DSSP file (Angstrom, degrees, kcal/mol; ACC not computed):
  #  RESIDUE AA STRUCTURE BP1 BP2  ACC     N-H-->O    O-->H-N    N-H-->O    O-->H-N    TCO  KAPPA ALPHA  PHI   PSI    X-CA   Y-CA   Z-CA
    1    1 A L              0   0    0      0, 0.0     2,-0.5     0, 0.0     0, 0.0   0.000 360.0 360.0 360.0 123.3   69.9  184.1  121.9
    2    2 A A        +     0   0    0      6,-0.1     2,-0.3     2,-0.0     4,-0.1  -0.973 360.0 143.3-117.3 121.3   69.0  181.5  124.4
    3    3 A C        +     0   0    0     -2,-0.5     9,-0.2     2,-0.1     8,-0.0  -0.977  34.7  41.3-150.5 161.5   65.7  179.8  124.1
    4    4 A G  S >  S+     0   0    0      7,-2.0     3,-2.3    -2,-0.3     9,-0.1  -0.498  99.0   4.3  96.2-169.7   64.2  176.4  124.6
    5    5 A P  T 3  S+     0   0    0      0, 0.0    -2,-0.1     0, 0.0     8,-0.0  -0.208 133.3  12.9 -53.0 130.1   64.8  173.8  127.3
    6    6 A G  T 3  S+     0   0    0      1,-0.3    -2,-0.1    -4,-0.1     6,-0.0   0.315  89.8 138.6  88.9  -9.6   67.2  175.1  129.9
    7    7 A A    X   -     0   0    0     -3,-2.3     3,-0.5     1,-0.1    -1,-0.3  -0.406  53.3-112.2 -70.6 145.2   67.0  178.8  128.9
    8    8 A P  G >  S+     0   0    0      0, 0.0     3,-1.3     0, 0.0    -1,-0.1  -0.289  85.1  22.1 -73.5 158.7   66.8  181.4  131.7
    9    9 A G  G 3  S-     0   0    0      1,-0.3    -2,-0.0     2,-0.1     0, 0.0   0.725 127.3 -56.9  66.6  29.0   63.9  183.6  132.5
   10   10 A G  G X  S+     0   0    0     -3,-0.5     3,-1.2     1,-0.1    -1,-0.3   0.573  94.5 131.2  83.1   6.9   61.0  181.7  131.0
   11   11 A W  T <   +     0   0    0     -3,-1.3    -7,-2.0     1,-0.2    -2,-0.1   0.312  64.2  65.5 -79.0  11.9   62.4  181.6  127.5
   12   12 A D  T 3  S+     0   0    0     -5,-0.3    -1,-0.2    -9,-0.2    -9,-0.1   0.427  82.7  96.4-107.5  -2.9   61.6  177.9  127.3
   13   13 A G  S X>>S-     0   0    0     -3,-1.2     4,-2.1    -9,-0.1     3,-1.2  -0.277  85.7-102.3 -93.4 174.0   57.8  177.9  127.5
   14   14 A P  T 345S+     0   0    0      0, 0.0     6,-0.1     0, 0.0    -1,-0.1   0.725 113.9  68.2 -65.9 -22.5   55.0  177.8  124.9
   15   15 A A  T 345S+     0   0    0      1,-0.1    -4,-0.1    -5,-0.1    -5,-0.0   0.790 112.0  31.8 -66.7 -25.3   54.4  181.6  125.2
   16   16 A V  T <45S+     0   0    0     -3,-1.2    -1,-0.1    -6,-0.2    -5,-0.1   0.872 142.1   2.3 -96.8 -49.4   57.7  182.2  123.6
   17   17 A L  T ><5 -     0   0    0     -4,-2.1     3,-1.9     4,-0.0    -2,-0.1   0.707  68.6-151.1-117.5 -25.9   58.3  179.3  121.1
   18   18 A S  T 3 <S-     0   0    0     -5,-0.6     3,-0.1     1,-0.3    -5,-0.1   0.881  82.0 -46.1  50.2  42.3   55.3  177.0  121.2
   19   19 A G  T 3  S+     0   0    0      1,-0.3     2,-0.4    -6,-0.1    -1,-0.3   0.398 105.1 133.6  86.0  -3.6   57.4  174.1  120.3
   20   20 A H    <   -     0   0    0     -3,-1.9    -1,-0.3     1,-0.1    45,-0.1  -0.684  29.2-179.6 -83.1 131.0   59.3  175.8  117.5
   21   21 A R        +     0   0    0     42,-0.5     2,-0.4    -2,-0.4    -1,-0.1   0.318  53.5  72.9-117.4   6.2   63.0  175.2  117.8
   22   22 A A  E     +A   63   0A   0     41,-2.3    41,-2.5    43,-0.1     2,-0.3  -0.983  52.2 178.2-127.9 136.9   64.5  177.1  114.9
   23   23 A V  E     +A   62   0A   0     -2,-0.4     2,-0.3    39,-0.2    39,-0.2  -0.978   2.2 172.3-135.4 146.0   64.9  180.9  114.6
   24   24 A G  E     -A   61   0A   0     37,-2.3    37,-2.8    -2,-0.3     2,-0.4  -0.992  12.3-161.7-152.2 149.5   66.5  183.1  111.9
   25   25 A Q  E     -A   60   0A   0     -2,-0.3     2,-0.4    35,-0.2    35,-0.2  -0.988   1.1-165.6-133.2 145.0   66.8  186.8  111.1
   26   26 A L  E     -A   59   0A   0     33,-2.4    33,-2.8    -2,-0.4     2,-0.6  -0.987   7.9-155.5-131.8 118.9   67.7  188.5  107.8
   27   27 A L  E     -A   58   0A   0     -2,-0.4     2,-0.5    31,-0.2    31,-0.2  -0.868  10.9-168.0 -95.6 121.4   68.6  192.2  107.7
   28   28 A V  E     -A   57   0A   0     29,-2.6    29,-2.1    -2,-0.6     2,-0.5  -0.955   4.6-175.7-115.0 117.1   67.9  193.8  104.3
   29   29 A V  E     +A   56   0A   0     -2,-0.5    27,-0.2    27,-0.2     3,-0.1  -0.960  10.0 164.3-116.7 126.1   69.5  197.2  103.7
   30   30 A R    >   -     0   0    0     25,-1.9     3,-1.6    -2,-0.5     4,-0.3  -0.998  40.5-132.8-141.8 135.4   68.7  199.1  100.5
   31   31 A P  G >  S+     0   0    0      0, 0.0     3,-2.0     0, 0.0     4,-0.3   0.868 106.2  62.0 -55.6 -37.8   69.2  202.7   99.6
   32   32 A E  G >> S+     0   0    0      1,-0.3     4,-1.8     2,-0.2     3,-1.4   0.735  88.0  71.6 -64.2 -20.0   65.7  202.9   98.1
   33   33 A Y  G <4 S+     0   0    0     -3,-1.6    -1,-0.3    22,-0.3    23,-0.2   0.658  81.1  74.4 -69.7 -12.3   64.2  202.1  101.5
   34   34 A A  G <4 S+     0   0    0     -3,-2.0    -1,-0.3    -4,-0.3    -2,-0.2   0.770 109.2  29.7 -66.8 -24.0   65.2  205.6  102.7
   35   35 A H  T <4 S+     0   0    0     -3,-1.4     2,-0.3     1,-0.3    -2,-0.2   0.761 137.9   7.6-103.5 -33.9   62.3  206.9  100.6
   36   36 A E     <  -     0   0    0     -4,-1.8    -1,-0.3     2,-0.0    -2,-0.1  -0.902  66.2-166.2-156.2 120.2   59.8  204.0  100.7
   37   37 A K        -     0   0    0     -2,-0.3     3,-0.1    -3,-0.1    20,-0.0  -0.718  33.2-100.0-104.3 154.1   59.9  200.8  102.8
   38   38 A P        -     0   0    0      0, 0.0    -1,-0.1     0, 0.0     3,-0.1  -0.415  51.7-104.6 -61.7 149.3   57.9  197.6  102.5
   39   39 A P        -     0   0    0      0, 0.0     2,-0.4     0, 0.0    10,-0.1  -0.332  36.1 -93.5 -74.6 159.6   55.1  197.6  105.1
   40   40 A A        +     0   0    0     10,-0.1    10,-0.2    -3,-0.1    17,-0.0  -0.595  65.8 148.0 -68.5 128.9   55.2  195.5  108.2
   41   41 A E  E     -B   49   0A   0      8,-1.6     8,-2.9    -2,-0.4     2,-0.1  -0.991  50.8 -95.3-161.4 154.5   53.4  192.3  107.4
   42   42 A P  E     -B   48   0A   0      0, 0.0     2,-0.5     0, 0.0     6,-0.3  -0.406  30.7-149.1 -66.9 150.9   53.3  188.6  108.2
   43   43 A L  E >>  -B   47   0A   0      4,-3.2     4,-1.2     1,-0.2     3,-0.5  -0.846  57.1 -57.0-125.1  93.0   55.2  186.4  105.8
   44   44 A G  T 34 S-     0   0    0     -2,-0.5    -1,-0.2     1,-0.2    28,-0.0  -0.348  94.0 -45.4  68.7-153.5   53.5  183.1  105.6
   45   45 A E  T 34 S+     0   0    0      1,-0.1    -1,-0.2    -3,-0.1     3,-0.0   0.691 135.0  36.9 -86.2 -20.1   53.1  181.0  108.7
   46   46 A W  T <4 S+     0   0    0     -3,-0.5    16,-2.4    22,-0.1     2,-0.3   0.529 108.0  45.2-114.2  -7.2   56.5  181.4  110.2
   47   47 A A  E  <  -BC  43  61A   0     -4,-1.2    -4,-3.2    14,-0.2     2,-0.3  -0.811  49.1-155.6-140.0 171.9   57.9  184.9  109.6
   48   48 A A  E     -BC  42  60A   0     12,-1.8    12,-2.1    -6,-0.3     2,-0.5  -0.993  16.4-135.6-148.5 149.0   57.3  188.7  109.6
   49   49 A I  E     -BC  41  59A   0     -8,-2.9    -8,-1.6    -2,-0.3    10,-0.2  -0.924  24.5-173.1-105.2 127.8   58.8  191.7  107.8
   50   50 A T  E     - C   0  58A   0      8,-2.6     8,-2.9    -2,-0.5   -10,-0.1  -0.972  19.8-133.3-125.7 116.8   59.4  194.7  110.0
   51   51 A P  E     - C   0  57A   0      0, 0.0     6,-0.3     0, 0.0     2,-0.2  -0.401  26.5-158.0 -63.4 145.0   60.6  198.1  108.7
   52   52 A L  E  >  - C   0  56A   0      4,-2.6     4,-0.5     2,-0.2     2,-0.2  -0.735  30.1 -82.6-116.9 166.6   63.5  199.6  110.7
   53   53 A A  T  4 S+     0   0    0     -2,-0.2    -1,-0.1     2,-0.1   -19,-0.1  -0.484 103.5  18.4 -65.6 141.4   64.8  203.1  111.2
   54   54 A G  T  4 S-     0   0    0     -2,-0.2     2,-1.8     1,-0.1    -2,-0.2  -0.366 126.2 -36.3  85.0-173.8   66.9  204.0  108.2
   55   55 A P  T  4 S+     0   0    0      0, 0.0   -25,-1.9     0, 0.0     2,-0.3  -0.392 107.2  93.7 -88.0  64.0   66.9  202.2  104.9
   56   56 A A  E  <  -AC  29  52A   0     -2,-1.8    -4,-2.6    -4,-0.5     2,-0.3  -0.986  49.0-160.1-150.7 156.6   66.3  198.7  106.3
   57   57 A V  E     -AC  28  51A   0    -29,-2.1   -29,-2.6    -2,-0.3     2,-0.5  -0.961  16.8-141.1-132.5 154.8   63.9  196.0  107.1
   58   58 A L  E     -AC  27  50A   0     -8,-2.9    -8,-2.6    -2,-0.3     2,-0.5  -0.967   7.6-159.0-117.6 129.4   64.2  193.0  109.4
   59   59 A V  E     -AC  26  49A   0    -33,-2.8   -33,-2.4    -2,-0.5     2,-0.4  -0.933  13.0-173.8-106.0 130.2   62.8  189.6  108.6
   60   60 A T  E     -AC  25  48A   0    -12,-2.1   -12,-1.8    -2,-0.5     2,-0.4  -0.980   2.9-176.1-125.4 133.1   62.3  187.3  111.5
   61   61 A A  E     -AC  24  47A   0    -37,-2.8   -37,-2.3    -2,-0.4     2,-0.4  -0.991  11.5-177.2-132.2 141.6   61.2  183.7  111.4
   62   62 A V  E     +A   23   0A   0    -16,-2.4   -39,-0.2    -2,-0.4    -2,-0.0  -0.991  26.0 154.1-130.7 121.4   60.5  181.1  114.1
   63   63 A A  E     -A   22   0A   0    -41,-2.5   -41,-2.3    -2,-0.4   -42,-0.5  -0.909  56.8 -99.8-145.8 167.6   59.6  177.6  112.9
   64   64 A P  S    S+     0   0    0      0, 0.0     2,-0.3     0, 0.0   -43,-0.3   0.799 103.1  11.0 -62.4 -28.6   59.7  174.0  113.9
   65   65 A D  S  > S-     0   0    0    -43,-0.1     4,-1.5   -45,-0.1     3,-0.4  -0.957  77.3-106.1-149.6 165.3   62.9  173.3  111.9
   66   66 A A  H  > S+     0   0    0     -2,-0.3     4,-2.8     1,-0.2     5,-0.2   0.806 113.0  62.0 -62.8 -32.0   65.7  175.1  110.0
   67   67 A L  H  > S+     0   0    0      1,-0.2     4,-2.2     2,-0.2    -1,-0.2   0.906 104.6  47.3 -66.9 -39.0   64.4  174.1  106.6
   68   68 A L  H  > S+     0   0    0     -3,-0.4     4,-2.2     2,-0.2    -1,-0.2   0.878 111.6  51.3 -68.3 -36.7   61.2  176.1  107.2
   69   69 A V  H  X S+     0   0    0     -4,-1.5     4,-2.3     2,-0.2    -2,-0.2   0.950 110.5  49.2 -60.4 -48.1   63.2  179.0  108.4
   70   70 A R  H  X S+     0   0    0     -4,-2.8     4,-2.4     1,-0.2    -2,-0.2   0.898 110.2  49.9 -59.0 -43.3   65.3  178.9  105.3
   71   71 A R  H  X S+     0   0    0     -4,-2.2     4,-2.2     1,-0.2    -1,-0.2   0.895 109.6  51.9 -64.9 -38.6   62.2  178.7  103.1
   72   72 A A  H  X S+     0   0    0     -4,-2.2     4,-2.3     2,-0.2    -2,-0.2   0.907 110.1  49.1 -62.9 -41.0   60.7  181.7  104.9
   73   73 A M  H  X S+     0   0    0     -4,-2.3     4,-2.1     2,-0.2    -2,-0.2   0.878 110.1  50.7 -67.7 -38.7   64.0  183.7  104.3
   74   74 A D  H  X S+     0   0    0     -4,-2.4     4,-2.0     2,-0.2    -1,-0.2   0.898 109.7  50.3 -63.2 -40.8   64.0  182.7  100.6
   75   75 A E  H  X S+     0   0    0     -4,-2.2     4,-2.8     2,-0.2    -2,-0.2   0.903 108.5  53.7 -62.6 -42.2   60.4  183.9  100.3
   76   76 A A  H  X S+     0   0    0     -4,-2.3     4,-2.8     1,-0.2    -2,-0.2   0.923 107.9  49.0 -60.2 -45.1   61.4  187.2  102.0
   77   77 A L  H  X S+     0   0    0     -4,-2.1     4,-0.7     1,-0.2    -1,-0.2   0.883 112.0  49.1 -62.6 -37.2   64.2  187.8   99.5
   78   78 A R  H >< S+     0   0    0     -4,-2.0     3,-0.6     2,-0.2    -2,-0.2   0.936 114.2  45.3 -65.7 -43.7   61.8  187.1   96.6
   79   79 A R  H 3< S+     0   0    0     -4,-2.8    -2,-0.2     1,-0.2    -1,-0.2   0.894 113.5  49.2 -68.4 -37.9   59.2  189.4   98.0
   80   80 A L  H 3<        0   0    0     -4,-2.8    -1,-0.2    -5,-0.2    -2,-0.2   0.578 360.0 360.0 -78.5  -8.8   61.7  192.2   98.8
   81   81 A G    <<        0   0    0     -4,-0.7    -3,-0.2    -3,-0.6    -4,-0.1   0.473 360.0 360.0  82.7 360.0   63.2  192.0   95.3
């Protein structure tokens, strides 16, 4: 993933990052998600939970710094059990 200053194709502008310089993703796979997944929803100010095909969800966070991304991921794990 290339984003921020010097990234190609417009991936350095405010439409993409709006000054946020840290990104993280967490893939959560659980057998019980084959029957019922958590809904797609925002997770605080910096992240979102997105159901995927199969028994998985993807948590994505974009924040001003890595500490806020980490906190968003920790909150996702708490919420997802």
